[in-house]
N, C-alpha and C positions, 0 to 999 in steps of 0.2 A: 170647214171648209177645210179642203183638202189639198195642198201645198203643188204646184204642181208642178212648180220646180226649174231651170236654166230651161231656154228655147231651143242651144246652140246646141248645134245637130254637128259629128265628128271628133274621131281623136286625137286630129294631128298627122303627125309623127310613128302614132305608135299604130295606126292602122286609121281604115276608114272605119266609124261605129255609127248606123241609124237603124230607125225604124218608121214603118209606118203601115196602116191597114189601107186595102182594096174593096171599097163595094161598088156591089151592082145593084147604083140604086139613083136620081136626078139628084144631082147638088143640092135640090135648095136640100130636100129631105134631107140628105145624111146632113150639115151643113142644124138641119134650124133640131136634130138627134146628138154631135158635141157639143152645140151649145146650153142643152141637159144634158149632160153626163160632163162640161168642165173643164172641153180637153184642151190642150193643150198643144199648140204645134201651127202645125200647117194646113190649107184644103185650098190642092190641084183642080183644072180647069176639069166640065165633063167632059171625059174620054171617049165615044164611041160608045157607050152603056157601065165606063167605070167611070172612076172616083178615085183620088190616093186624097189617102190623111198625113205629112209624114209628123211622127213625134217630136213634140220637144227638146222632150226626155228618151231620149232612146231607148231606158236600161232600166227604167225606174218607169216611176207612178206617172203617168199623162194624165190623168185627171182622177174630176169622184168617186167617191168611194177607193178609193185603194186600188183603180183602173193600170191595168199597166195592161201594154197593147195587144193583147191576147183579149187581156176582156173582153176590147175597148171592138173589139170584133167579134166577137160575139155575143157584145149585148148590142152590136149596129146590125149583125143577124138575126134576131132573136125579135127586138123594136122592127124591126123594117120589112123581117119575112123575105129576106135576100141571101145570097152569096156575098161571102167575106173573103180575104184573106190577110192574113197581117204573118211580117217578111219580120223577125230579130239580123241586125250583123253585126255582131262584134268586134272592131278589130282585124277587123277581111278577117279571120281565123276560123271565126265559128257563124254562122245558121239557120235559125228557127224555121217555121213558118208553119201557119195551125186556119188550121180550113173552119168553115161554119154554114148552111143554108140550114136558112130557116135557125131552126132547135133544134135542126141537129148535128154538132163533132164532130168533121173527120179524123183519121190517123194521124195526128204529128207527126213533127217532124223537125227533128234533129245532128245538125253535123259529127257534132261532136259531143254521144251523147252520156262521155267520161267526162268531161266537161266540170263536171257540178258534186259528181263521186267518185272516189276512188274505185278499180275493180276493171271488171276485162271485160270484154265480147261475152255478150249473154247465147246461149245454144238454145234452139231448143226443143224437141225431144226425142226428133231425127239426130242429133248432135248440129244439125247445119244454125248459122251465129245470125243472130235479127239486132234488127235495130231500135233502140230505143225511142218513144216517142215519146213528146211531151208529155204530161203529168203526174209521170212511172211507167207507164205501160209498156210495151217492147211491139213493136210490130213490124214487120217484113218490108223491104221500101216497098216493093213488088208493091203490097198493100196500101201504101202512103200513094205512087201513085196511080193505082187503077183508080183509087179516092174519088184525087186530082181531076183525073180523066174526065172518070164521069160526072164526074159535080160540074165542072166547067163544061161539059160540050164537046168535050172536045178527041177530034184520032191522034195514035202515035204509031200509024206504023211499025216505027222502026225502033218505036222501044226507047225512043229517044230522055227523055224525063228520068226514067227507068238507072237511063246507065249516069245522066244528072244527080241523081239522089244519090247514086252508090260510089260514085267515081274516089275516090282518097288523090285527093289535093297535091301536087306539091310546089316546089316550093318557085318553081316561074307563076302559078296559077294562085287562084284565095277566093272568096264565100262572092264577093262581090260579081266574079265571071259567069262563080255555079247558079247564082241567084235570077243575073236577064241571062245564059239559056231556060230558065228553069220558066221566071213570065211571058220569052217570045212562043213552047210549046203554049199556054198558055192562055197564050194573045194579049195580053200582057202592057203598058203601056211598060217600060224599064225607064225611067229618068230617076226614082227613085234609087237606086245605085250611089247619082250623082245632088241627091241632099244638102247633104253635107252644109255646098254655095250657097244654105237659104240662108237669110231673104233678098240675098241676091240672084239675077237669073238660073234658074237653071242652067246647066250644058244639057248638049240634049231634050230638053224639057222647056217650057212652059215658060213665057215672061213675066216677071218681081209681078205686075200689074193683074197676074191670070191667080192670083194666089193670098188666101188671105187667112191674114195668123190669129188664130187667137188666144186670147191666153187667162186661162181655168174659162171659156165658152163666152171672154168674150169679144170683139172686137177692136179696133180703134183704139184713141190713149188710152182707158176704164181698164183696154186688155192687156196696156201696156203694164199697163200700176199694177191690175193684181200680179200681175208674173211676179216686176218692182217684191211689192210686198215680203211673196212668197218664194223670194228664189234662196235657199240654203246660202250661208254665206261662209266664203271656205277659208279656214286659217291663213293666219297669213310663214308665208315658212320662215324655217325657224334661220337668226341672223350664228354666223361661225361669232364667237369668242374672241 
């Protein structure tokens, strides 16, 4: 069995860390699929066509078969035959996006492509900078924006999405603000940026009774027991001699 990891989200003073997946399907179908995957996290209410599932272990494995949040989005899209969008924010300094339409993967986005490996910005054959996409490829942000707008059937005459994806963040801005703007363009709920408050009520989002907590695909006491069994034990800090 896969260890789901801690269900707490967020990183305190280090900057907010969270991840989740938006699914364009009925909540009951999403719940059944997440149970089958042994997902650990929180499932929000139905909001129009969308349901948001927030990962309990934002940057790690969140479901069986060592699935991370992008894997969950991919498998939900394929199994349910719907559109999904996975978002991951690391300490409010890095944003990753993955979108899927059934069996088709859209170009992925990474706001800090140099965060994993050393090296500068890559250029295309004409000397123009291109932005790496998830999975090791390189995709222009205009291509990412076009794919998202087409998949989500959204018009963006002012090219706001492209602007958001390409923007260099300053000292007074962060990735949660970028993600909020992107979600508004795509017509998705924005409360994921406050999901570090779970399991309490989410500011600007659902009340706690509207959110279902899953531990390795189980609800209630059984889910909490599974979570406790597989939660990694953190070593105690060393004491000064």
